[in-house]
N, C-alpha and C positions, 0 to 999 in steps of 0.2 A: 527781625530788622532782615537778616539775611535771607528770610523767604519774601519778603517785601508784601507781607498780608495785613498791612496798616492801611485803614480808610481814610483819605483825606477830600476836604471838600473845599473850594473856594468860596469864603464866605465874607462877605464886608457890606455894610451897609443894609439897603431895603432888601436884599436877595438872601439874608443869611438865613432865614428860614426855609426858603424854598430850595436851598441849594441840596443836591444828591450826592451824598458821599460816594464818591469812586476809589477803586482800590489803586494805592499810589504804585508809580513805577521803579521804585527801589528794590534793590534785592536780586535774585537770581529770578528769571524770567521761566526759565526752564522748570523749577523748583515751583513757582507759583503755579505755571500752569497745570502742573501736575495734582498739585493739591485742590486745586478748581475743580478741576474734573473729578477727582476723587470724592469732593464735598457733592457734585451733582448727582454723581450715581448714589453716594450713601443717602442723600436726603430722597431720594425717590425708590431705592431698591431694598434698603436695610432697614428692618422694622423699628431697632432702637434710634436709629438718627432720623429717622421721619417722624416717629413720635417726639423727639427733640426738636426736630424743625416745624410741626405742626404747634407745639407747645408756645414756642417763641414767635411764631406768626400769629397767635391769638390776639385778635383785637388791633392788630397791625396791618391788615391785609390790603386796606386802602391806601397807605403811605406809600410815596414815591420810591422806588428804587428798593423795598424793603426785602424782596426775595432775593437779589443780588447782594445785599448787606449782609443776610443770614446765612448765606452760602459761604461768605467771605469769612464769618465767625466760626462756621462749622469747619471750613477748611483749616483755621487756626486751631480747632479743637483737635482735629485728627492730626495735625503735625504735633501738638501737645502730647496727643497719646503715644506717636510713633516714637518721640524722643525719650519719654518715659519707659516704653518697652525695651528700647535699644540700652539704656542708659541702666537698667535695673536687670537686663537680660533675662526678662519673664515672657511669657506667651501671653497673647492678649485673652481677657476675661470680661464678659460684659458685667458681671457682679461687681467689680472694682469701678467702674463707671458712676460718676456723679450725675443724678438726673437734671442739672440745672446748667 
């Protein structure tokens, strides 16, 4: 919640299926911006996260707004990784990541 990385969509009536989820404006805007920018870089430059992004995008490329949604999911994943590393006082290792 503090990072504001939750997706919300205005859904009611006939437009429920057409509503594109957008990032909510809750939480720290600077932290949210930094995480989203890190997700953009990770999804294009880092091999592990690029493969994760491509796997998530399989069969969904035509969905409206899916790239943005997946980048928010990746930002949340990066936040979880950072939190775990700080909590356990460990160094980053690709071997410990789940590919899901």
